[in-house]
N, C-alpha and C positions, 0 to 999 in steps of 0.2 A: 642239726647235724652235729656231730662230734669231729673236732679237729684235732689230729693226733702227730705231737710232733716227737721228734727223737733224734737222740744224739749218735746213734747207730742202728741199724735194723734187724740184729738177730732176733729181737722179740717178734717184729711183724714175719720175717722169715720162718723162724722156728712154729709159730701158729699156722703157717699154711703148708708148713713140710709135713706137719703130722696128720694133715688131711689128705696131703697127696701119695706119700709114701706108705705103700703095703708090704711088698714084696722085694726079696734083693734083684727082682727083674728089673725094678723102678730105680734102681743105683747104678751109677752115680747120680747125683742131682748137681749139675753145673750152672749156677745161674749168676749173672753179672748184672748190676742195675750201675746208671747216675743217677743221683737222686739230691736233693739239698737237705742237711741236716743243720740242726740248730743245737748249740751249746752255751752254757751259761759262763761264758768268759768273763772275768773279774777285769782283765786288762787284754783289749783289742789290738791286732798288730795286722794291717793290710795284708791280705793274701796268707799270712802265716797261721793268726788266731784270730778268726771273726766270731759273731754271733753265729751266723748263716752262712755255709759254705757248700759249693757244690762239689761233690765228688763221686769217684769210681768205687763200687763196693760189691765184692764176689762172696758169695756165700754157697757152699757146697755140701753135699752129703755121700758118704761113701760107707761101702759093705764091711772093710776094714782097718784097723789104726793102720798101718804099712801105706794103703791108699790114699787117707789122709795125710799123712806126712809127706808123702811125695806131691802130692798137691801142695801143701803148704809151702815146700821148699821149689816147688816149681814156679810160683807166683812170685815168691821173692826173687827168684833169678831173672823173671821177665821185667820185672821192675828195674832190678839193676842194669839188666840190657838194655831198657830205654833210657835209663838217667845217664847212662856213660855213652851210650850210640848217638842217641838223639838228641839230648841235651847237654853233652859233652860235659857233665857233671860228675867226677870221679865220687865213689861211695865205698862206704866199709859195710858189708855184709855181715852178720853174725844175729846171735841170739840174746833175746834181754834178760835180764835181770830177773828173780822171782818176784821182785819189788816192784820193777817196771813193767812186767807184762800186762797183758790186756786183762781184765775182770773176768773170769770165768773159762779162761784158756789153760791148756796144759803147758804150752811152751809159745813164747812169741819171737818173730824174729824182723829185723829190721834194716834199713838200708841207712846210713847216716852220711850226710854232706857237711863239709865244713865251709862257712860262708868267709867274706873277706875280712869280716870285723872280728874274726877268731871265735865265732859262736859255732855250735853246732845245730843242725836241722835234721831232724827226722824225716826224711823225704817220704818213706812208706813202709808199711808192716803186712805182715803175713802171721796169721795165728791158726794154730792145730788146738781146736777147741775140746778134743778128745771126744767123749759122751755127754759132757756138762750140760749142753744145753738141749740134747737129746731126752736126758732125762729130766731136765726141768720143763719142756715141752711136750713130753711124749711121745718122740717121733722114734718110732719102732717099725720092724721089718720082719716078715716071716722069712728066715735063712734057709739056705740050702738043704740043710739039715730039718727043717720044719719047726725049728726053736725060734721063737720071737726075742729078736735083740735090739738094741738100739744102736742108731746110724754113729758113725763117728763123723765130725763137723770140721769145717775150716770156714774162715772168713780173712777178708784181705781188702787193702784199698789204698789208693793214692789222690790227692786231692787238689784243689788249684793252689794250694801250697808249692808245688811243684814252679807254679809260676813265679812265686817269690822266690825260691830258691835259684831260679836261673837268673832272674834281674839281679840279685845281691852278687852272685858267684861271677858274673861275666859284667857286668854295666862299670862304666866309669864315670866321671864327672859332666862327660857330654851326654850323658843318657845311658840309653839301653845297648847291649852290643847282644844280639841273637845270633845262636847257631844256624849256620845255613841249612839244616835238616829240618828245623820248624820254623824259618823266618817264613812270614806271609811272603814278604818280598824280598827275594835274595840278593838281586839286581835292581837297583834304580837308576835309568839313563836320564843323564840332566845336558840337553842339548845349550850352547851357549849362543846367545841371542846375538849375534851381530849381522849387520847389514841384512840382506834379503833370506836370511836364516831359514824361514819357513819354504822355501822352494828351494834349498840348497841343503842343510845339515838335516832338518827334519826328516826328509824322506830316508835320507841314510840312516837315521835314529830308529825310524819306523822298520827299515829293513833288519837292522841289528837286532831289533826287539823281538822282530817274528822267526828270525834265525835261532836266536836263543830260546824261545817259547816252543819251537819243533824239537829242540833239545830237551824239554822237560824241565826248564829254568822259570821260575816265577819271577818275571819281570815287570816292573814298573816304570812307564815313560812319563815323564814329570815335563809338558808341553806347555805348562801354564804362562800365560803373559804376564800374569798379576805381582808376581816375586821373582827378586834376582836371584842369579845362580848361587851367589853365596847365602842367601836366605836358604834358597833349597838345600845346599849343602847341609846347613846347620840342622833343618829340619828333619833329615833323613838320617843325620848322625843319630839325633836325637831319638828317634825311632827304631834305630840299632840295627839298620839294611846292612847286612854283611860286607857287600860289594855296590860302589859306585861308580858309572862309566859315565863320563863326561867326553863331550864331541862339540866340537867347533870348527869354524871355516879354516883354522889353519891345520887343523887334525884332518879335515877332508883332503887338503893340499898335499899333507905327507903320508895319507893312507894309514894313518894311525888311530887309536883313541886313547884315554887317560884312565888307568883302574885305579879306585883310593880305596884300601880295604879298611872296614870299620874298626879293626881290633887294634891293629899297628898303625893305622894313618899312614901308612906307607902309600906313596902313588909311583905307579910304573907308566909308561908308554909302551904300548903294546899294538903291533901290526895288526891290521883289520882281518887279513890273510891267517886262517887258523884262530879266528878270535873266539869262535865257539868252544873249541876243545879247552883252548887256555884259562877260559872261565870256566869251566867243569873245573878242570884240575885245581884251580886258585879255590873253590869253594869247597872243594874237599881238602885241602891245605889249610884254610881257615878253621875248619870244623876240627881236624886233627890239632890244630896249634892251642885252641881254645880248652880243648880236654888237656892237653899236655900243661899247658900254662897253670890250669886248676890244680893238676895233679903235682905240680912243683910246689903251687903254694902249700899246699897240705903237706907235703912230703917237710915242706920247710917250717911248718908250724905242727910238727909231731914230736914230742918230747917223751923221753924214756924217764920216768923218775924212780929210784929204789928206795929212796928214804922219804918219809912225810914231811920232813923239812924241805927237802927239794921239790916233793909236791906242792907243799903251800906258798912258796917261794914262786914257782912258775905259774898256779893258779891267781897269783894275786894281781895280775891283769888280765887281758883277755888273750890267752896264749895259742890256743887251738885243741889239740887234743895231747892229752897226757896218757900215755900205756904204762901202767903199774902191775904188779902183782897184788893180788887179793885175794881173803880168805873165804871168802863166799858167804862171809853173814850178812844178813838184812842189817843188824844193828849197828855193824861198822859200816857199812855203804850208809846210813842214814846218817852216821854221825859226821862221814868227810862231807855229806850235802850240806849238813847244817854249816860246818865250819867254813866251808870253801866256796860253797854254791855250785861245785862241781858234781854231775850225776854220771854214773856208768851210761853210755850210751850203747853199748851193747858189747858181747864177748866176739870178737870176730873169728871167722870160721879159720882163718889163716892165723890166727893167733898161735905163739910158739906155747909147748907144754910149759907148767909153772912148776915142776917137780924140783923140790930141792930151794924153790924160793919164798920169802916169807914175806905176808901182806904189808903194803906200804904202809897201813894206817895203825895195826894193832899187834904185827909182830907175828900173828898165826901163820901155820902153813898155808901157801897160797894154794888156790885151786884153779887158777886162772889167770891169764894176763887181760886186765881189764882197759877198755878207752875211756877215758874220761873226759869231759868237756861243761862247759857252760851251754847253755842251750836256749832255745826260742820257745 
């Protein structure tokens, strides 16, 4: 039995679409799959570049070029919304250059995130394949006017690289910091074992857990006897739980708990009355603050360079994003990469027009403001 491994699935999908699609009535075909794929990486990096990885990849076939382009941009917007809303990861969305686009695509779009070491991470891509794969695999359909036409295709995907992005963007020397919206445990309750705590503190901790769970909060009650509270604090910080709730005998007397944020390590004393609403609000605040912190870091590490000397000077270290006018030449792009290790991450949709500007490297009239960075 033959075993087929692949870096991405256009070949498999194209073969089947050619069999399945006969008429415009069959379109659009919108299929998403989760699959493990294999790539021959010379240098592997956990989560970011591994020989085998799990990802989600979509493959669609459309009746018109306009529908395919709409789908391509729709999925990029889905990835951007997911990254920013769920992962608290600000990204720059835009179009890849001709040199950086997916082989066989008419146009490739990406979302790019900036990690805390100053390197860019391509967090997701969406490709308008035009009719290139349709012609390669003879994916045709009978159109409304009875003519035979090739479909217009798209493909798009994100992978476990997103996990690496979350770790690098939000983590610190103490371990993970997980945004509340994706944290397996949003709150960990740590009872303080003093005296007959199992008869006094623990029942109250269970009551608090049940109240929070009823509100839809994902809660872990750590009532283990085998470890000290300090050991537990360290473990749950390492695991990135957004909020720790401490409760001991003295807290019972005062009808309060201690809440400790993972992102700021700030501790506050909170009355038990109205605790559920306070926790809900604090989780929203932590999610918002993580995004704001990441965005502020990106803004602080995004520099505009108008001259090549300034560009090279900034790129000498690990600066983050450098925005510069670019002429659109692949030769110029390759020269910049060779000399500085910087690549054009994309041409952002929100990039200002480059009319009247000169290319940062060759001085020719610029066609776009490109975002450069060293990347993974």
